[in-house]
N, C-alpha and C positions, 0 to 999 in steps of 0.2 A: 951461603945465601946472604944477599945484601940485607943489612939490618933494617933498612927502610922498607923492605918487602917481607919482613917477618910477619908471622900470622897475627901476633898481638898488635903490631903497629897497623896492620891492615884494618883491624877492628877499631882501634882507638882513633884512627885518622879518617874513618869513614864519615859520611854525612850523617846528620841527626836522624833522618828518616831511615837510613840503612841500619844505623845502630839500634833504633827502636825495633826494627824487624828482627835483627839478630837477638836482641834481648827477649822478645816474644818467643822466638824459636828455642832459645836456650831454656827458658822457664818451662815451655811445653815439653821439651825433652826431659828435663829433670822430673817433672810430675809424671810423665808416662813411664819413666824408668822405675819410679817409686811404685806405681801401680803394677808394673810387670813383676817386680819382686814380690809384692803382696799377693798377686794372683797365683804366682808359682807356688808360694807357700800354702795358699788356700787350697788349690787343687790337689797338692800332695797330701795335705791333711784330710781332704774330703775322700780321696781314694782309700787312704789307710783306714779311715773311720767306717767306710762302706764295707770293706773286706772284713774288718774286725766284727762288725755287728752281724753281717750275713753269716759268718762262721758260727757265731753264738746262736743266731736264730735257727739255723738248720741243724744244730747239734742235738735237737730233740728236747730242748728245755721247754717246760710248760710256759705258755704265753703269759699267764697271770704272774708267774714267778719272774719272767723276764721284764714285765711291766713294773713290778714292785722293785726289782733290782735297779731300775733306772730312776726311781724316786729319790735315791740318795743324791742324785746330781742336782736336784732342785725341783721346786713345784712349778716354776715358770716354764711354760711350753716352749718359749723362745730360746731357752737355754739348751735345748736338744738340737742336735745337728744332723743334717743329711737324712739318711734312710731311717735312723732311729726316731727322728721327729715325725716322719710319715707313719711309722709303726705306732708310736704313742698316740698320735692324733686319731688314727683309725680304731685302735683298740679301746681307747678311753671312751669314744663315742659309742662303740659297740657295747661295752659293758654298761654304760649309763642307760642306753635305750632298752637293753635286754632286761634290766631290773624293773622296768615299768610293768605294771599289771596289765595283762592282756596285750603285750607288745607283739605286733605282727613281725614275722621273720623278714619279710620283704622290706618293711619300713625300717627295721634295724639295719639291714644291709645298705639300704639307700642312704641312711644317715651316716653310717661308717664310711662309705665310699665318698660321700660329699666332703667329709672331714679330711680324708686323705687327698682329695683333689685340691683342697685349699692348701694343705701342707706341701703338695707338689708344686703349686704355683709359687709359694714362698721360696722353696728351694731353687726353682728356676730363676727367680729374681736374684737370689744370692749368687748363683753360678754365673750369671751374665752381668753382674755389677762391674762397673769400670770399663766394660768392653766398648761401649758407645764412645767413650772418650778416646780410647786407643784408635778406633776406626776414624774418628774425626781428625786426630793428629796425623794419622797415616795418609788421609786423603787430601788434607788442606795444606800441610806443611810445605810440600814442594811448590805450591802456588804462592804461598806467602814469601818463601825464599826467592822465587822468580820475580815477584814484585820488587823486592829489595834490589835484585840484580838489575832489572830494567831501570829502576830509579837511579842507581849508581852509574850505569852506563850513560844514561841521559846527561847526568851532571858532568861526566868525563868529556863527552863530546861538546857540551856547552863551553867547558873550559878550553877545549881544544880550539874552538872557533875564535877565542880571544887571544890565543897564543900566536906569537909572531912566527915561530917555527914549529911545524907539526912533525913530531918524531914519535917513534914507538915508546921511548922513555917518558914522553910527556903523558901518554894515555895509559901506560901499563899499570901504574899504581892505582888509578881510579877504577879500571876494569877489574883488577885483582881484588880490590875491596868489594866490588859488586858481586863477584863470583863467590866470595866467601858466604854471602847470604844464601845462595843456591846450595852450596855445600852443607850449610847448617840445616837448611830445609830437608835435604836428603838424610842427614844424620838423625834428625828427629823422626822422619817418616818411616824409614826402613825398619828399625826395630819395632815400631808401633804396629806396622802392617804384619810383620812376621809373628809378633806376639798375639795380635788379634786373631789371626787365622789358627794359630796353635790352640789358643784358649777356647775359641768357639768349638773346635773339634773335641777338646776335653770336656767342655760343658755338655755338648750333645751326647757324648758317650756316657757321662754320668747320669744325665736325664733318662737315657734309654734304660739304664740299669735300675734307676729309681722307679720308673714306670713298670718295668718287669717285676720288680719286687712288690709293688702295689697290687698288680694283678694277681700274683701268686698268693699274697697275703689275703686278698679279697676272697679268693677261692677257699682258703682255709676257714675264714670267718663264715663264709656261706655254708660250708658243711656243718660247722658248729651251730649256726643259727637254725638250720633246718632239722638237725638232729635233735636239738632241744625242743623244737616245736612238735616233732613227732612223738617225743616222750610224753609231752604234756597232753 
């Protein structure tokens, strides 16, 4: 390949506007790849934490014991992750309301379910973090690259108009420089789109399991609340 048409020379010899477009796309690609790696690790950890806690929860352990066991991880509710955070939010509110004198079982359940809904919303935000950025990069990068291409081709033809002899060799470098911008736009967009679709699917699957756990846990608490009210 001719040295003048090497990829690096096409970038360095491009016009300022095209270089700025390439720089923007390069930075967007770097950031999106960082988010892709972070989200991959996050979803892997979230799935492992979900399976681990559900296994312990359904092992027959007493709920109070399971709650006390989690206290060693810290008093801050934000330090608890995934389905464990939902469990602790619901059980903590359930225990607090049930200790009140003359507490109505329906009011206890309503407060517990409200606390779990808040925890579910917080988990949903965590699952969908960074996905909007990936969607934006995936949808806009090709157009940003196309803008750089159009600008570069315009400059090439303007230069061609001033040339005494119009040949392919005259316009080939300018057009090649411009097409690099489109290539970089696709390079930034394709991984972002694939990752976005994949992560949305994983987030929805985890949210379905969180909501299923929340419903099953509510049923358990409902039986406990009404059993205690019948005894009293």
